[in-house]
N, C-alpha and C positions, 0 to 999 in steps of 0.2 A: 758948373757943379763940382763940389770938392772932391778930391782924389780920396778913394778909399785906402786904408792901411791893411785891413783883414777882410777881403771879399768873402762872401758865403760860397758854399760849394755851388749853388744855383747860379750865382753871378759869375763864378769862373766857368762854368758849363756854358752861359750865354757868350762868354768871350771865345771860347773854344769854336762854337757854331758860327760866330762872326768870321774867324779866321778860316774856317772851312769854307765858307761861302766865297770869300775872297781868293783863296788859293785854288778852289776848283774851278774859278773863271780865269785863272792865269793872270790875276791882277796883282800888281806890286803893291807893296805898302806904301810906297810914294804916291802912286796913282790913287789908290783908295783914299789916302789922307786928302789929297787934293780935291777929290770929288766931294768930300764931305766939309771941306773948308776948314780943315784942322791941320796941325803939324803931325809928322810921323810919331813922335814921342807920345803924343795923346791917343793916336790910334793903337799904338802898342800897349797902352794902358787899358784901352777898351777891350782889346783881345786877351788881356791878362785878367780881366774882371775887376780892374782897379778903378776904372771910371766908367760911369753909366753912358748909355747911348740913347738918344731921343728915339721915339717911334718914327719920326719923319726921317731922320738920318738912316735908321735901319732899313726902311723901306726904300729909301734911295740906293743904299748899297746893294740890297736885294735885287732891285730892278736892273741896276747897271751890271750885275753879276748874272743877268739872265735867269734868275731863280723864278720860276713860274708856279711853284707849289705854294698856293695861297694859304692852305691850312698850316704848312710849316711856317711860312712868314709870320702869319696872325700868331702862332705859338711863341715865336721868338719875340714879337712885340709885347706879348703878355708877360713873358719873362723879364722884359726890360721895364716893366712897370714898377715903381716903389712898392715894396711889400713888407708890411709890419705884421706878421702873423701872430698867434698867440705865444709862440715860443720866445719872441723878442723879450718878454719879461724877464726870462732866465739869463739873458745876455749879461756877462760880467759875473754870473753866480755859478755857471755850469760850463763845462768844456764846449768849445764852439762845435766839435764834432757831434754832440749830442743834439744841438740845435739844428745842424745841417741834416741830421737824421729825420727830425721831426718835419722839416720844410721838404725834404725829399719825399717822404711819405704823404704829406698833404697835396702835393701836386701830382701824384701818381693816379692813373685812371684805373689800374688793376695791379695788384700784386701777387706774385708767387714767391713763397718763402720756404726755405728747407732748413731744418734744424736736426741735429743728431743727439745732442746732450741737453740743451735747454729747451723750455717752452718758448714759443715766440713772444717777443716783448708786447706785441700788440693782444696777446691773449692772456697774459699774465694777471693774476690777482695782485692787489697790493701787498699782501702777506708774502707771496712768492717772491715777488720783486725785491721786497726789502730783505729777505733773506739772501738773495744773490748778491746784493750790494754789501751787506755786512761781511761777507767773505772776500771782498775785494782786496787786492794787494797794490799799493799799501793801504791799510785800513783807514776808514774814513769816519769823522765825527759824526754823531747822530743827527745833527741839523743838515749836514750835506747828504746823508743818506735819505732823509725826509724830502729834500729837494728833488733828488733823483727819482724817488718813487712818485712824487707828485707829478713830475715832468712825464714820466712813463705812463701813467694813468691818462694824462691829457692827450698823449699821443694817440690813445685808443679812440678818440672821437672821430677819426678817419672812417672807422666802421660803423659809425652811427648816422643818424639824420635821414633827411629826405633823399639824398643823393649819395649814398655811402660808396666808398671804394670797393670794388671787387676784390675778393681775398680768397687765395689758395694757400693753406698751410700744410706743408709735408713735414711730419713729425716722426722720428725714429721711436720704436719702443722703448729704448734706452732712456729717452727723455721723459717718457711718461712713468717710468718706474723710479725716477730718481726722487728720494723722499726729502727734498729741500725743505728745511723748517720742521721736518718730522711728519707723522702720519696725519694729524688733522689738517696741516696746511696743504699737504700732498694731495689728500682727498678733496678738499675744496677746490683745489686747483682743476683736478680732472672734472669734477662737476661743472665748473665754469667752462672748460672746454666742450662739455657736451652742449651746455646752453648756448654757447656762441655757434656750434656747429648746425643749430636749428635755424639760423638766419639765412635769408635768401642770398645774401651777398658773401657768405662765408662758406668755403668748402674745407674740410679737414680730411687728409688721407695719412694713413699710418703705415710705416714700413716695419713689419714685425721682425724679429731676430731671425726666424726661419727664411726670411727672404735672401739672406746671405749677403754677398758683395753688391755693391752698387756704386755708381759714380758719385764723386763729391763726398764721400764717407769722411765725417769728422769736420766738414767745413760748413759755416753758416752763410747762407746767400738770401739776398732779398733781390729779386728781379722785379723792377718797377716799370711798368708800361706808361709811356708819356701820352699827351694828347695826339702826337703823332708818332710813328715808329721812330723817326729819326732821334727823338728825344728819350727813348728807352735808356735806363741806366741800371747798374748793379751796385748794391752796398754789400760789402764783406767785412767781417770782424777781423781785427788784428789786436795784438798785445799792446800797440800804441794808439788804438782808436780806430774809428771806421775808415775804411777806404772806398772810394767811388770810382767806378770804371764805366767807360762808355764808348771805347773805341769798337768798331764793328766786329773785329776778330774776337776781342773779349766778350762781346755780348753773344755772339754765336756759340762760343765755348759755354758760357753759363746757361744760356738757353737749352743747349744739348745736355748739360748737366742736370738741370731741374727736370727736362723732359724724361730723362733716365730713371730719375728718382720716382717720377709719377708712375712710370711703367711698372716699377716693381712694388708700388704701394697698393694698399687694399683700396677698394672703392669706398666713397663717402659712407655708405650704409654699413658696410663691413668694418669700417674704421670706427664709427660709433659703437657698434657692438663690442669692438676690440677694447675701446677705452673703458666701456662699462665693466668688462671682465676684469681689467686691470684695477679698476676702483674696487671691486669686490675683493680682490686679492690683497689689498693694502691692508 
């Protein structure tokens, strides 16, 4: 199989997990390469996400590393399968980070997100999203804005269908009161939030101004639970694009942060009432 030049975030994550399997067992790179019948450079490329690994080799490695967690191994095998999701049609047209976000969300079993200034992307209307993209720096031409809006709307399909992703969105009052695009667009956005909050798989919780301080203020966080806990991951925004973290210490930090935000937020029922109040005040 040909070597990749730009592995996706998911491919890189699989490589990280392969290396964790090997090092946890105290197996050297030379021993692992010999076991799999490949040279050390190819193994290094697999662990960097630059080369794929077959399910057979992956299971051989897991067995010889004495990994007996079948659910975890099956999840890794699934990650090793070729995957051409809907987002691939945007490759070459949009930054790879946006495609990585879509793939990251697609494979999540449950997500918890925390936003203080913006409405979560999975809950934005197209008009709201278009307004956000139009004030980006540097400014973008209309055709690129249209592509980004279309991509953002397609991302939202993870909340639809027969087996939608479970979703908890924590939104600060500041984000609710931002009139991006003007009163009409802001009001339509709030009504959309209320409609989405009625879905069985969607829970919205509002942090009101009067809650005061809270952990993670000012930061956008998406905590995605994998099919097994070992594959949980977090995506945070930065000025140069999305960042993905998955070290256990990092996951513990962000879990605690989101837990703390949930504790100071209103209940789902009171949050819906609060959004209705804000909508009437706009």
